[in-house]
C-alpha positions as CSV (number, residue, x, y, z in Angstrom):
1,M,71.0,140.6,64.8
2,T,67.3,141.2,64.3
3,P,66.1,144.2,62.2
4,E,65.0,145.9,65.4
5,E,68.5,145.7,66.8
6,R,70.2,149.1,66.8
7,R,73.7,147.9,67.6
8,R,76.3,148.4,64.9
9,A,78.3,145.4,65.9
10,R,77.5,141.9,67.2
11,R,77.9,141.5,71.0
12,T,79.4,138.5,72.7
13,P,78.9,137.6,76.4
14,S,81.6,138.7,78.8
15,N,82.5,138.9,82.5
16,V,85.6,141.2,82.1
17,P,86.3,143.2,85.2
18,L,87.5,146.8,84.9
19,D,88.3,150.0,86.7
20,L,86.4,153.2,85.7
21,Y,88.2,156.6,85.5
22,D,87.1,160.0,84.3
23,P,88.9,161.6,81.3
24,K,91.4,163.4,83.7
25,G,92.4,160.0,85.2
26,H,90.6,160.2,88.5
27,M,89.0,157.0,89.6
28,V,85.2,157.1,89.3
29,T,84.5,153.8,91.0
30,G,86.6,150.9,92.2
31,E,85.2,148.3,89.9
32,G,82.7,147.4,87.3
33,R,82.4,144.7,84.7
34,F,81.3,144.2,81.1
35,V,78.3,141.9,80.6
36,N,78.8,141.8,76.9
37,L,81.2,143.4,74.4
38,S,81.7,144.2,70.7
39,E,84.3,146.1,68.8
40,K,82.2,149.3,69.2
41,G,81.1,149.1,72.8
42,G,79.6,147.1,75.6
43,L,77.1,146.7,78.4
44,L,78.8,147.8,81.6
45,V,77.5,147.3,85.2
46,S,78.8,149.3,88.1
47,P,77.7,150.5,91.6
48,K,78.5,154.1,90.6
49,P,76.0,156.4,88.9
50,L,77.2,157.9,85.6
51,K,75.5,160.4,83.3
52,V,74.5,160.0,79.7
53,R,77.2,161.5,77.4
54,Q,79.7,161.3,80.3
55,A,83.2,160.4,79.0
56,V,84.9,157.5,80.7
57,R,88.3,155.8,80.6
58,L,88.3,152.0,81.2
59,H,91.2,150.0,82.5
60,V,90.3,146.5,81.6
61,Q,92.0,144.0,83.9
62,S,93.8,141.2,82.2
63,T,95.5,138.2,83.9
64,G,99.2,138.3,83.6
65,S,99.6,141.6,81.7
66,S,99.0,145.3,82.1
67,P,95.5,146.6,82.0
68,L,94.1,147.5,78.6
69,Q,93.1,151.2,78.5
70,L,90.0,152.2,76.5
71,S,88.1,155.4,76.3
72,G,84.4,156.0,75.5
73,R,81.2,157.6,76.6
74,V,77.9,156.6,78.3
75,I,75.2,156.2,75.7
76,W,72.4,155.1,78.0
77,T,71.9,154.3,81.7
78,R,69.5,152.2,83.6
79,K,69.1,151.7,87.4
80,Q,69.1,148.1,88.5
81,R,69.7,146.2,91.8
82,P,72.4,146.5,92.8
83,G,73.8,149.5,91.0
84,Y,73.5,150.6,87.4
85,A,73.7,149.2,83.8
86,Y,75.3,151.4,81.0
87,G,75.6,151.2,77.3
88,I,79.2,152.3,76.5
89,E,80.4,153.3,73.1
90,F,84.2,153.1,72.6
91,D,86.1,156.0,71.0
92,S,87.9,153.4,68.9
93,A,87.5,149.7,68.2
94,A,88.6,147.2,70.9
95,P,89.6,144.1,68.9
96,S,91.8,142.6,71.6
97,L,88.8,142.2,73.9
98,V,86.3,140.7,71.5
99,P,86.7,137.3,69.8
100,H,86.6,137.4,66.0
101,F,83.4,136.1,64.5
C-alpha cells in the first residue's frame, strides 16, 4: 500500500457474487458483486442505490455450500454506468473470503 492509501487492510481482486439485504432481512437488491476484498471490507458494485452509513447484510454466494452472511455499512458511494460502486466496511473480519497474504 502507498502512504496515500487510506485502507487499513490489503485488498485482493474478486468477482464474488452476493445478495444484499437491509438489517431487518429484507432484500435490497437481487444481486451485486465484490470487485475487491479485504478482511475489513470491500468494493461492491450493484444496480441499487444505497446511502452512506446505511447498514447492509450480505449473503455471499458460495458454490456447493450455504451463503456466508456478513454485515457492514456503506462508507462511500459513487455512481457509475451501470449502477453504483460502494465502499463497504464489515462489522467483523471476513477471513474465509480473503486469501491469506
